[in-house]
N, C-alpha and C positions, 0 to 999 in steps of 0.2 A: 468620334464615336461611330461605329458601323451599325447600320440598321439591320435588324434580324432578317428581313426579307432579302436584302442585298447579300448578306452573309450566306444564306441558304443557296441563293442563286449562284454565288461564287463557287461554293463547294461542288454543286452539281456540274457547272461548266467545266471545272478542272477534272472531275472524275470522268466526264464524257471525253474530254480532249486528250487526257493522258493515260487513262486506264480502261478505256473501252466500255464505259457504263452507258446505259440508255436512260432516258427520262420517261416517266409515266405520270399521268394525272389520275388521282383516285377521287371518288365521289363522296368521300367522308373526311371530316377534319376534326372530329371530336377527340380532344387530347393531343392534337397535332398543331404545329405552327405553319404547316404548308400542305397543300394538296399534291405537291410534286414529290415524287420519290425517285431514288436512283436505283437502278437494277443492273447487275452484271451477270451475264450468262456464263456460269462455270460448267465444268464437264458434267457434273452429276446433280447440280442444284443451282438455284438463283441466289446471289447475294443481294439482299434488299436493304436499303437505307431509308428510314423515315425520320422526320424531324419533329421534336417536341421541345418543351422548355420546362424549367423548374416549376412554372405555374400550371402549364397545360397538362403536364404528365399525370397530375392528380385525377384527370378525367379520362385517361387513356385506358381503353379496354383492349388489352393485349391479345386476348383470344379472338375477339371479333375482328380486329385489324388483320391478324395473321390469317384467319380463315378467309377474309375478304380478298386479300392479296393472293392467297393460294387459288382462289376461284378465277383470278385473272391470269395466273401463270400455272395452269393446271397440268402441264406436261412434266414438271419436275418439282421436287421439294424446294422450299425456300429456307434461307438462313436469314432471319429477321434481325436487323440491327437498329437500335434507337439512338440517335444523336440528341442529347439533352442540352439545349443551349441556355447559357446563363451569363449574366453580366455582373454577378456578385460572387463573393466567396461562398464556398460550400462548407458544410460541417458534417460531422459523423451521422447526425440524425437523418440528414437527407439521404445518405448512402443506405442507411438502415431501412428507410422507407421504400427504397427500390428493392431491397432484399425481401421485404415483407410482401411486395407486389409481384415477386417472382420475375423481375426484369433486370436484376442487378447484373447478371452475367452477359446479357445481350445489349447492355447500354454503355455508352461512353459520354462523358460530360465535357463540354467545350465552353471555355470562357471566350465568347465570340468577339469581345472588344479587344482582348490581347492575343487572340488566335492561338490559345494554348489548350491542349487536351489535358485536363486536370485529373481525369479518372477514366480508366478503360476496363470494362468487364472482360472476363476470360474469353468469352465467345466472340468478342469484337476484334480480335487481333488482325484478321485478314483485311477487314475494311479500314481499320485505323492505319494499317501499313499503306494501303492504297491512298489514303488521304494525305499522309505525311510524305509520300514519295514523289511529290511534284518536283521536277528537276530544278536545280540551281537555287532552291530556296527551301531546303528540307526542314529548316527550323520553324517555318510557318506552315500552317495546314493548307494554305492556298496562296497564290500570288497576291501581292498588293493589288487592290481593286483598280488602282490607277496605272498598273503595269502596261507598258506600251504594247507588248505582245498580246495581252488579253484584249485590249481595245481593238487591235487589228482584226480579231476574229469576228467582231460584230460590225464590220465595215458596212455591209449591205443594209443592215438594220438602221444604222445611223444615216446612211444616204437616203433611205426611204422616209425616215422621220424628217430629215432636212427638206426633202421635196414637198412633203405634206405641209410643213410649216411655211415654206416659201409660197406655196399656192394659197395658203390661208392669208398670208400678208397681202398678197395681190387682191384676194377677195375682200379683205377688210378695207383696203385702200379704195377700191372701186365702190364698195358699199357705204363708205363713210362712217363705219363703226367697227371697232375692234371686237365687240361682243357678239354681234349678230350679223348674219349674211343676208344680203338682199337676194331674193329668189331670182330676180331678173339677171343679176350678176352671175349667179350660179349657173343659170341656163346659158348665158353667154360664154362662160368658161368651160362648159362641157358636161353639165349635169345630165342624168338620165331622163330623157323626155321621150315617151313612146312614139309620138307622132314624128319626131325628128329621126328616130332610129328607123321607123317604117320607111322614111324617105332616103335611107341609105347612110345616115350618119352613125355608123356602127362604132366609130372611135369613142362614142360617149359611154360605151360599156367599160372602157378603160379609164377615161378622164374622170368619170364620176367617182372612181376609187380615191382620188386625191383631193376631193372637195369636202368641206365640212360646213355645217349649218350655223355654227357658233363656236365661241371660245371653249365652252365646256365640252361640246362634242369633240373638238380637236384634242383637248387635254385628256379626255378619257380614252380615246382611241390610241393616242401616242403613248399613254401610260401602259396600256395593255400590250402594245407592240414592243415597247422597250422591255417589258417584263418577260415576254414569251419569245420574241424574235431571236435574241442571241442564242437561246438554247436550241431552237430549230435550226438556226444557221450553222451552229457548230456540229450538230448531229448529221444534217443532210448535206452540208457543204453549200457554198455560195450559189452555184448554178442551180442546183435542185431547189434551194430555198427561194430563189427568184421565180422559178417555175411554179412552185407551190403558191407563192404570194399572188402572182398574176392570175393563175388559174382560179384560185379561190375568189379573188376579187371580181374577175369577169363572170364567173358563175353566179356570184351574188347579184351582180347587176342584171344578168340575164334572167334570173328567177324573179327579180323585182319587175323586170320588163314584162314577163309572162303573167304575173299575178297581181300587179298593181299598176294603175294608170296614173298615179301621182308622180310628181318630180321627186327623184331620189338621188342621194349622194352618199359618200363615205362608206 
C-alpha cells in the first residue's frame, strides 16, 4: 500500500522531471492533503495542480484557494486542477457532490493504491495527459516508487542523509547512548562554539550542520530532508542543490554564532 504523502511526492517529482513543472509551497491546507502544488508555465496561463482527497475535499473552498494562488502567480491567469486521491471505490453520489460544489469539471479522481485515474473532468485533460505521459510506463501515472532511475535522481539527498546518520552513530558511540548526545562529544566532533570560532576554527560552521543532539532531533531533520530534498534536487540539479544545502547550513551556523553564545548543532 502506498502512503498518500509518498504518492503526492511521486507525482510532483515526475511532473518536474518529465514535463517541466515547478513545485510551490502554499500557506494554506484547508481541504487539501498537501501544501505542495505543481505549476507549469504555459504560454498564456499557469497550469496548477493541487491535491485533495475524498475526505478533505468537503472542506475545500475553491474560490479562496483559486484567489490565493492567483495572488502568488499574478502575471497570468491560472487553470486550477484538483487531484482527488482515494483508496476506495467511488459511486455516483460522490461525483454528484463534486458537481454541486462546481468543481466537477476541474477535478480528476485517482485510486492512489492502484495508480489509476478513475474519473477526469473535462477541464483536466491537459494535466491528466502530462501525468500519464511518463515514458516507458504509460499505463501507470508515475514510475514505481522503487524504480532505479527515480532513486538515482535523489542521490545527493541520500548521501547527505547517510553522512548525518553516520555522524550520529559516531556521536552515540562516544556518548555511550543512542538516545542523547553528550555535549562534550559534540564539541569534540565540531559543534558551533563561539570562542573556538573566534580562535580561527571556522570549520565548525560546517561540521555543526551534521551533528544532532539526540535520536529525535536526527529523525525529525532527516524526515524533513527526505521529504523536501528530492524535489529541490530534481528542480535545481545536484550541483546547485549542494550549493543551496551548504550555503543555507553555513548561514544558519553563522547567524547562530552572531546571535547566540550557546553551543549549537544541526
